[in-house]
MDTraj code that builds the backbone (N, CA, C; nanometers):
import mdtraj as md
import numpy as np

residues = "MET GLU SER ARG PRO LEU ASP ALA LEU ASN GLN ALA ARG ASN GLN ARG VAL ILE VAL GLU LEU LYS ASN ASN LYS GLN LEU VAL GLY LYS LEU VAL SER PHE ASP ILE HIS ILE ASN VAL VAL LEU ASP GLU CYS GLU GLU ARG VAL ASP GLY GLU MET LYS ARG LYS LEU GLY THR VAL PHE ILE ARG GLY ASP THR ILE ILE LEU LEU SER MET GLU".split()
xyz = np.array([
    [0.3736, -0.0525, 2.6034],
    [0.2144, 0.0374, 2.5078],
    [0.1627, -0.0425, 2.3982],
    [0.1196, -0.0296, 2.4232],
    [-0.0067, -0.1486, 2.2957],
    [-0.0232, -0.0617, 2.1866],
    [0.0324, -0.1959, 2.0656],
    [0.0393, -0.0926, 1.9404],
    [-0.0765, -0.1753, 1.7677],
    [-0.1640, -0.1056, 1.7760],
    [-0.3061, -0.2031, 1.6795],
    [-0.2394, -0.1242, 1.5024],
    [-0.3005, -0.2110, 1.4456],
    [-0.2686, -0.2298, 1.3026],
    [-0.2992, -0.0736, 1.2691],
    [-0.3748, 0.0111, 1.2991],
    [-0.4204, 0.1398, 1.2827],
    [-0.2522, 0.2023, 1.2952],
    [-0.1908, 0.1997, 1.4328],
    [-0.1076, 0.2568, 1.4346],
    [0.0288, 0.2396, 1.3534],
    [0.0275, 0.1076, 1.3230],
    [0.1649, 0.0831, 1.2268],
    [0.1089, 0.1265, 1.1178],
    [-0.0080, 0.1919, 1.0704],
    [-0.0250, 0.2121, 0.9085],
    [0.0041, 0.3930, 0.9220],
    [-0.0209, 0.3761, 1.0504],
    [-0.0607, 0.5824, 1.1157],
    [0.1441, 0.5947, 1.0638],
    [0.2135, 0.5214, 1.1212],
    [0.3723, 0.5899, 1.1397],
    [0.4220, 0.5546, 0.9698],
    [0.3153, 0.3917, 0.8771],
    [0.3570, 0.4338, 0.7829],
    [0.3283, 0.5343, 0.6360],
    [0.2779, 0.6589, 0.6909],
    [0.1662, 0.7439, 0.6508],
    [0.3406, 0.8518, 0.5719],
    [0.3426, 0.8653, 0.4145],
    [0.3729, 0.9009, 0.3745],
    [0.5269, 0.8907, 0.3107],
    [0.5278, 0.7697, 0.3688],
    [0.6831, 0.6510, 0.3414],
    [0.6334, 0.5123, 0.2689],
    [0.7798, 0.5240, 0.1557],
    [0.6670, 0.4419, 0.0312],
    [0.6819, 0.2733, 0.0940],
    [0.6017, 0.2357, 0.0533],
    [0.4739, 0.0921, 0.1204],
    [0.4766, -0.0362, -0.0186],
    [0.4974, -0.1389, 0.0286],
    [0.4182, -0.2012, -0.0894],
    [0.3355, -0.2606, -0.0483],
    [0.2338, -0.3116, -0.1194],
    [0.1556, -0.3487, -0.1223],
    [0.0906, -0.4788, -0.2252],
    [0.0688, -0.6139, -0.1146],
    [0.0597, -0.6803, -0.2162],
    [-0.1320, -0.7535, -0.2734],
    [-0.1482, -0.7596, -0.3084],
    [-0.2743, -0.7747, -0.3589],
    [-0.3277, -0.9724, -0.3637],
    [-0.4995, -0.9620, -0.4047],
    [-0.5329, -1.1118, -0.3759],
    [-0.4769, -1.1836, -0.4656],
    [-0.4761, -1.0143, -0.5912],
    [-0.4111, -1.0619, -0.7639],
    [-0.3348, -1.1571, -0.7811],
    [-0.2662, -1.1101, -0.6816],
    [-0.0963, -1.1378, -0.7001],
    [0.0089, -0.9920, -0.7714],
    [-0.0760, -0.8898, -0.7720],
    [-0.0556, -0.7924, -0.8197],
    [0.0866, -0.7363, -0.6865],
    [0.1930, -0.6753, -0.7316],
    [0.2268, -0.6119, -0.5945],
    [0.2352, -0.4032, -0.6458],
    [0.1870, -0.3551, -0.5266],
    [0.2010, -0.2492, -0.6390],
    [0.3190, -0.1407, -0.4861],
    [0.3624, -0.0037, -0.5690],
    [0.4603, 0.0448, -0.4697],
    [0.4168, 0.2012, -0.4346],
    [0.4232, 0.2606, -0.3330],
    [0.3964, 0.4107, -0.3405],
    [0.3884, 0.4473, -0.2362],
    [0.4472, 0.5654, -0.2045],
    [0.4106, 0.6870, -0.1305],
    [0.2614, 0.6221, -0.0322],
    [0.1795, 0.6194, 0.0922],
    [0.1104, 0.5646, 0.1342],
    [0.0754, 0.7147, 0.2011],
    [-0.0522, 0.7635, 0.1065],
    [-0.1116, 0.8569, 0.1710],
    [-0.1718, 0.8968, 0.2527],
    [-0.3125, 0.8354, 0.2303],
    [-0.3927, 0.8110, 0.3774],
    [-0.4471, 0.6744, 0.3798],
    [-0.5263, 0.6413, 0.4369],
    [-0.6264, 0.4724, 0.4992],
    [-0.6842, 0.5116, 0.5342],
    [-0.8260, 0.4366, 0.5926],
    [-0.8951, 0.4331, 0.6556],
    [-0.9598, 0.3204, 0.7632],
    [-1.0786, 0.3216, 0.7789],
    [-1.0823, 0.1680, 0.9267],
    [-1.0436, 0.0210, 0.8386],
    [-1.1210, 0.0913, 0.7153],
    [-1.0989, -0.0689, 0.6471],
    [-1.0049, -0.1197, 0.6009],
    [-0.8713, -0.0306, 0.5152],
    [-0.7349, -0.0823, 0.5206],
    [-0.7922, -0.0201, 0.4161],
    [-0.8787, 0.0456, 0.3487],
    [-0.9171, 0.0909, 0.2125],
    [-0.7983, 0.2234, 0.2590],
    [-0.6433, 0.2298, 0.1377],
    [-0.5773, 0.3171, 0.0934],
    [-0.5715, 0.3972, -0.0419],
    [-0.4723, 0.4703, 0.0297],
    [-0.4131, 0.5164, -0.0789],
    [-0.2933, 0.5677, -0.1074],
    [-0.1784, 0.5262, -0.2686],
    [-0.0601, 0.5634, -0.2711],
    [-0.0601, 0.5923, -0.3521],
    [0.0060, 0.7552, -0.3396],
    [0.0823, 0.8289, -0.4650],
    [0.2482, 0.8107, -0.5227],
    [0.2132, 0.8224, -0.6712],
    [0.4538, 0.7735, -0.7262],
    [0.4174, 0.6443, -0.6886],
    [0.2567, 0.5626, -0.7732],
    [0.2319, 0.4250, -0.7421],
    [0.2896, 0.3654, -0.8835],
    [0.3311, 0.2720, -0.8877],
    [0.4153, 0.1861, -0.9647],
    [0.3971, 0.0761, -0.9464],
    [0.3159, -0.0523, -1.0590],
    [0.3118, -0.1898, -1.0370],
    [0.4372, -0.2611, -1.0314],
    [0.4818, -0.3571, -1.0177],
    [0.5947, -0.4161, -0.9747],
    [0.5310, -0.5569, -1.0045],
    [0.6191, -0.6396, -1.1137],
    [0.6404, -0.7649, -1.1598],
    [0.7387, -0.9064, -1.1212],
    [0.7598, -1.0082, -1.0569],
    [0.8378, -0.9984, -1.0435],
    [0.9752, -0.9056, -0.9980],
    [0.9443, -0.8435, -0.9331],
    [1.0879, -0.7384, -0.8238],
    [1.0442, -0.6130, -0.9667],
    [1.0296, -0.6369, -1.0971],
    [1.0429, -0.4867, -1.1453],
    [0.9524, -0.3953, -1.2139],
    [1.0012, -0.2544, -1.2677],
    [0.8080, -0.1526, -1.2418],
    [0.7872, -0.2401, -1.3667],
    [0.6705, -0.2584, -1.3750],
    [0.5961, -0.2753, -1.4640],
    [0.5440, -0.0823, -1.6312],
    [0.4642, -0.1058, -1.5083],
    [0.3942, 0.0559, -1.5311],
    [0.4010, 0.1398, -1.4483],
    [0.3819, 0.3297, -1.4212],
    [0.3185, 0.4172, -1.3307],
    [0.2042, 0.3996, -1.3162],
    [0.1313, 0.4170, -1.2479],
    [0.0169, 0.4094, -1.2362],
    [-0.0520, 0.5967, -1.1551],
    [0.0734, 0.6546, -1.1003],
    [0.0351, 0.7551, -1.0062],
    [-0.0214, 0.7636, -0.9274],
    [-0.1620, 0.8054, -0.8871],
    [-0.2102, 0.8268, -0.7917],
    [-0.3454, 0.7056, -0.7417],
    [-0.3102, 0.6344, -0.6171],
    [-0.3971, 0.5193, -0.6813],
    [-0.5360, 0.4820, -0.5416],
    [-0.6117, 0.4866, -0.5862],
    [-0.6964, 0.3803, -0.4475],
    [-0.7100, 0.2627, -0.4220],
    [-0.6830, 0.1892, -0.3380],
    [-0.6956, 0.0481, -0.2925],
    [-0.8374, 0.0072, -0.2407],
    [-0.9026, -0.0743, -0.2780],
    [-0.9833, -0.0963, -0.1657],
    [-0.9315, -0.2161, -0.0800],
    [-0.9162, -0.1783, 0.0691],
    [-0.8853, -0.3107, 0.1874],
    [-0.8745, -0.4360, 0.1201],
    [-1.0398, -0.4809, 0.0600],
    [-1.0443, -0.6026, 0.1130],
    [-0.9672, -0.6770, -0.0029],
    [-0.8713, -0.5807, -0.1079],
    [-0.8159, -0.6804, -0.2182],
    [-0.6838, -0.6717, -0.1304],
    [-0.6992, -0.6546, -0.0610],
    [-0.5538, -0.6266, -0.0017],
    [-0.4560, -0.7733, 0.0903],
    [-0.3497, -0.8045, 0.1072],
    [-0.2766, -0.9560, 0.1401],
    [-0.1870, -0.9199, 0.2166],
    [-0.1265, -0.8283, 0.2100],
    [-0.0214, -0.7470, 0.2704],
    [-0.0287, -0.5909, 0.2363],
    [0.0826, -0.5511, 0.3390],
    [0.1006, -0.4507, 0.3547],
    [0.2816, -0.4093, 0.4456],
    [0.3441, -0.3179, 0.3344],
    [0.4656, -0.3769, 0.4514],
    [0.5394, -0.1882, 0.3982],
    [0.5960, -0.1797, 0.4783],
    [0.6907, -0.0170, 0.4316],
    [0.8494, -0.1568, 0.3843],
    [0.8352, -0.0011, 0.2751],
    [0.9799, -0.0452, 0.1398],
    [1.1196, -0.1254, 0.2316],
])
top = md.Topology()
chain = top.add_chain()
for i, resn in enumerate(residues, 1):
    res = top.add_residue(resn, chain, resSeq=i)
    for name in ("N", "CA", "C"):
        top.add_atom(name, md.element.get_by_symbol(name[0]), res)
traj = md.Trajectory(xyz[None], top)
C-alpha cells in the first residue's frame, strides 16, 4: 500500500503534533485540519523554547511554507 504525505497527516488528525518553523519556533498542539499546501490548524497550542512551554496560544493557523518539520508527539 502506497502512503502519501497527506495520508500521514490524516493519521495525525486529532493527535498532538510538534511543528518546527523556519524561525526556530516550536509549536505543540492537536492537529485539527490541514490542506494541500500543508497549512495547518492546531488547537490547544503552546509555544516551546528549549523543550519548555513558553506560552499558551490556543487555536492557531500556521502557513505551510513556514513549516520545516511536523511530527507526532
